[in-house]
C-alpha positions in Angstrom: -41.5 143.5 98.1 -40.9 147.1 99.4 -44.3 147.7 101.0 -46.1 146.4 104.0 -49.5 144.6 103.7 -52.1 145.8 106.1 -55.5 144.3 106.7 -58.0 146.7 108.2 -61.6 145.8 109.2 -64.3 148.5 109.3 -64.7 148.3 113.1 -61.0 149.2 113.4 -61.3 152.1 111.0 -64.4 153.4 112.7 -62.6 153.3 116.1 -59.5 154.8 114.6 -61.6 157.8 113.5 -63.0 158.1 117.0 -59.7 158.7 118.6 -58.1 161.0 116.0 -56.7 164.3 117.3 -59.2 167.1 117.6 -58.9 169.2 114.4 -59.2 172.4 116.5 -56.3 171.4 118.8 -53.1 173.4 118.6 -50.4 170.9 117.4 -48.2 172.4 120.2 -50.6 170.7 122.6 -50.7 167.3 121.0 -50.4 164.4 123.3 -48.1 161.5 122.7 -51.0 159.5 121.4 -51.9 162.3 119.0 -48.4 162.1 117.5 -48.6 158.3 117.4 -52.0 158.5 115.6 -50.4 160.8 113.0 -47.5 158.3 112.6 -50.0 155.5 111.9 -51.9 157.7 109.5 -48.8 158.5 107.5 -47.9 154.8 107.3 -51.4 153.8 106.1 -51.4 156.6 103.5 -47.9 156.1 102.1 -46.1 152.9 103.1 -48.5 149.9 102.8 -51.0 148.1 100.7 -54.3 148.2 102.5 -57.0 145.5 102.4 -60.4 146.5 103.7 -63.1 143.9 104.4 -65.8 145.8 102.5 -67.2 146.2 99.1 -67.5 149.7 97.5 -71.2 149.7 98.3 -70.4 149.3 102.1 -67.8 152.1 101.9 -70.3 154.3 100.1 -72.7 153.7 103.0 -70.0 154.9 105.4 -69.4 157.9 103.3 -73.1 158.9 103.7 -72.7 158.7 107.5 -72.6 162.3 108.8 -70.1 161.3 111.5 -67.7 160.1 108.8 -65.0 162.7 108.5 -61.7 160.9 108.6 -59.5 162.1 105.7 -57.8 158.7 105.3 -61.1 156.9 104.9 -62.3 159.6 102.5 -59.1 159.1 100.6 -59.8 155.4 100.3 -63.3 155.9 99.0 -62.4 158.8 96.7 -59.8 156.6 95.0 -61.3 153.2 95.0 -59.1 152.1 92.1 -55.9 153.3 93.7 -53.0 150.9 93.4 -52.6 150.4 97.2 -56.2 149.9 98.2 -58.0 146.5 97.9 -61.6 146.2 98.8 -61.9 142.5 99.4 -63.7 140.9 102.3 -62.4 137.4 101.3 -59.1 137.4 103.2 -60.7 138.3 106.4 -62.6 135.0 106.5 -59.4 133.1 107.1 -57.0 135.4 109.0 -57.5 133.4 112.1 -56.3 130.2 110.5 -52.7 128.9 110.3 -53.1 127.9 106.6 -53.7 131.5 105.7 -50.5 132.7 107.4 -48.4 129.8 106.0 -49.6 130.5 102.5 -49.4 134.3 102.7 -45.9 134.2 104.1 -44.9 137.9 103.9 -43.3 138.8 107.2 -44.2 142.4 106.8 -47.9 142.2 107.5 -50.2 144.0 110.0 -53.7 143.1 111.0 -55.5 146.2 112.3 -58.7 144.5 113.3 -61.3 144.8 116.1 -63.5 141.9 115.1 -61.7 138.6 115.9 -62.9 135.5 117.7 -59.6 134.9 119.5 -57.8 137.5 121.6 -55.4 139.6 119.5 -52.4 138.7 121.7 -53.2 135.0 121.2 -53.4 135.4 117.4 -50.1 137.4 117.4 -48.4 134.6 119.2 -49.8 131.8 117.1 -49.1 133.4 113.7 -46.0 135.6 114.4 -47.6 138.8 113.1 -49.2 141.7 114.8 -52.9 141.8 115.4 -53.7 145.2 116.8 -57.1 146.7 117.7 -57.0 150.4 118.4 -56.7 149.6 122.1 -53.3 148.0 121.6 -52.2 150.0 118.6 -50.4 153.0 120.2 -48.7 150.9 122.9 -47.0 148.8 120.2 -46.4 151.6 117.7 -44.5 153.5 120.4 -42.1 150.5 120.7 -41.6 149.3 117.2 -42.9 152.1 115.0 -40.3 154.7 116.0 -36.5 155.2 115.7 -34.7 154.4 118.9 -31.0 154.2 120.0 -29.5 152.5 123.0 -26.0 153.4 124.2 -23.8 150.5 125.0 -21.2 151.8 127.4 -18.7 150.6 130.0 -19.5 153.8 131.9 -23.2 153.2 132.1 -25.4 156.3 131.8 -28.9 157.2 131.1 -32.1 155.1 130.9 -31.4 154.8 127.2 -28.5 152.5 127.8 -28.4 148.8 127.3 -27.6 147.3 130.7 -28.7 143.7 130.1 -30.0 141.7 127.2 -33.5 142.0 128.7 -33.5 145.6 127.5 -33.9 144.3 124.0 -37.5 143.2 124.9 -38.6 146.8 124.0 -38.0 145.9 120.4 -39.4 142.4 120.7 -42.6 141.7 118.6 -44.3 138.7 117.1 -42.1 137.2 114.4 -41.9 134.5 111.8 -38.3 135.3 110.9 -35.1 136.5 112.4 -31.7 137.1 110.8 -28.5 137.9 112.8 -25.3 138.8 111.1 -22.0 139.1 113.0 -18.7 137.7 112.1 -17.6 137.2 115.7 -20.7 136.2 117.6 -19.7 132.5 117.7 -15.9 132.8 118.0 -15.9 131.6 121.7 -18.4 129.2 123.4 -18.6 131.1 126.8 -18.8 134.4 125.0 -21.6 133.2 122.8 -23.5 131.8 125.7 -23.6 135.1 127.6 -24.2 137.2 124.5 -25.8 135.6 121.4 -27.6 132.9 123.4 -29.1 135.5 125.8 -29.9 137.9 123.1 -31.9 135.3 121.2 -33.9 134.5 124.3 -35.0 138.1 124.7 -35.9 138.5 121.0 -37.6 135.2 120.2 -41.2 134.7 121.3 -42.2 132.1 123.9 -44.6 130.0 121.8 -46.6 127.9 121.3 -46.8 129.1 117.7 -48.5 127.7 114.6 -46.0 129.3 112.1 -42.4 128.3 112.8 -39.9 131.1 113.1 -37.0 131.0 110.6 -33.8 131.8 112.5 -30.7 132.4 110.3 -27.3 133.3 111.7 -24.5 134.4 109.4 -20.9 134.4 110.7 -17.3 133.6 109.7 -16.2 130.0 109.3 -12.7 130.8 110.7 -14.4 132.4 113.8 -16.3 129.4 115.0 -15.5 128.0 118.4 -16.1 124.4 117.1 -17.3 122.5 114.1 -20.3 124.0 112.4 -22.5 121.0 113.1 -21.6 121.0 116.8 -22.1 124.7 117.1 -25.5 124.4 115.4 -26.5 121.4 117.6 -25.5 123.2 120.9 -27.5 126.3 120.0 -30.5 124.3 118.9 -30.4 122.2 122.1 -30.2 125.4 124.1 -33.3 126.9 122.4 -35.2 123.7 122.6 -34.6 123.6 126.3 -35.3 127.3 126.9 -38.2 127.6 124.4 -39.8 124.1 124.5 -43.1 125.4 123.0 -41.5 127.4 120.2 -41.5 126.0 116.7 -38.4 127.3 114.8 -36.0 126.4 112.0 -32.4 127.2 112.8 -29.7 127.8 110.3 -26.0 128.7 110.9 -24.2 129.7 107.8 -20.7 130.9 107.0 -20.8 132.5 103.5 -17.3 132.8 102.0 -15.5 134.9 99.5 -16.7 138.2 98.0 -20.3 137.5 99.1 -19.5 137.3 102.8 -21.4 139.8 105.0 -19.4 142.1 107.3 -21.9 144.3 109.2 -23.5 143.6 112.6 -27.2 143.6 111.9 -30.4 142.0 113.3 -33.5 141.8 111.1 -37.0 140.9 112.2 -40.5 141.2 110.8 -40.9 144.7 112.0 -37.4 146.0 112.9 -33.9 146.4 111.8 -31.1 146.8 114.3 -27.5 147.7 113.7 -24.5 147.8 116.0 -21.2 149.6 115.8 -19.4 146.6 117.1 -19.9 142.9 117.5 -22.8 141.8 119.7 -20.3 140.4 122.2 -21.1 143.2 124.6 -20.8 141.4 127.9 -17.6 140.0 129.5 -17.4 137.0 131.9 -18.3 139.2 134.8 -21.5 140.2 133.2 -20.3 143.8 132.5 -20.4 145.8 129.3 -17.0 145.6 127.7 -17.4 147.8 124.7 -18.5 151.3 123.8 -21.0 151.5 120.9 -24.6 152.1 120.0 -27.4 149.8 119.1 -29.8 151.5 116.7 -33.4 150.3 116.0 -35.0 151.4 112.8 -38.7 150.6 112.3 -39.5 148.8 109.1 -42.8 150.8 108.9 -40.5 153.7 108.0 -37.3 152.0 106.6 -38.6 148.9 104.8 -36.8 149.9 101.6 -33.4 150.3 103.3 -33.8 147.1 105.3 -34.9 145.1 102.2 -31.8 146.4 100.3 -29.5 145.2 103.1 -31.4 141.9 103.3 -30.9 141.5 99.5 -27.1 141.7 100.2 -27.5 139.1 103.0 -29.6 136.8 100.7 -27.0 137.1 98.0 -24.5 135.8 100.4 -26.6 132.8 101.6 -27.0 131.2 98.1 -23.2 131.3 97.7 -23.1 128.7 100.5 -24.6 126.1 98.2 -22.9 127.3 95.0 -19.5 126.4 96.2 -20.7 122.9 96.9 -19.4 122.5 100.4 -22.2 121.4 102.7 -20.1 122.1 105.8 -20.5 125.8 105.5 -24.2 125.7 106.4 -26.3 123.6 108.8 -30.1 123.9 108.7 -32.5 125.3 106.2 -31.3 128.2 104.2 -34.9 129.4 103.6 -36.0 132.5 105.5 -39.1 134.5 105.0 -37.2 137.7 105.3 -35.2 136.8 102.2 -38.4 136.5 100.2 -39.1 135.2 96.7 -38.0 138.5 95.1 -34.4 138.3 96.2 
């Protein structure tokens, strides 16, 4: 899959029309929200399949409304047979149920809806995907819908520096899957505890959640501080203690041979992060010990690139089983980010 799936209810689309930039406004005077609105508009038009909870008759009634002048909605109605528009109210009857999200397991889904029984933040936490009414849309899009870069420097610097693992929370979002690739992130117990362990705490949600998070870590077998099973057990025990309400499936894998993965990457439902060096940023004094950058790329804009890289990762993971040595992976190798098409 190389596109998002977005569910929009009509109340959301109506409210989205209401807050659009004034057509007479000079673009030079656009506010940050105006630019964010245009970012979302471009995403909806170009980068996602859209499900709308309406029949063509209902949309036609909206068209006859004199206040209806949003070009995206007109685009939807003028091309009702378009390949990326689905007029189907059925899915919306179940989007607040765990069974829906377990069955429709795509991690790249957005629910742009106003009409829900439970609070959007509660639904996001339960199901690991974003539920965003317009009121919450721009706040979240600013964090995870734009390119960002954090300097990681021993010299410190601007506000765009990573100074502690807590700074990763700007990229945190609901999730059902997480993949971390780094050949050296588990080469030393103390180093891992102050880096990988802390990083995971600031990326993973708190819980409780109804859809378990798939957590897959890929590293090198000759760079483990202990046996694979003991390393897996220590990390799982740590997460169980620190996130007692979080349901998750942890896998630590050490792919070998030509399929091993060499880059330092983090993949989530909505973002892709890459580091110039290993994620072992902090020394035993809690100080940055490397000079590099951590780049965040929003999957709303870079899904194709991220899926291509995930395909390489997924190609490495099956090699674990193919060589027939169970010691090179502990935990379930399934991860929603790998998908059925990889």
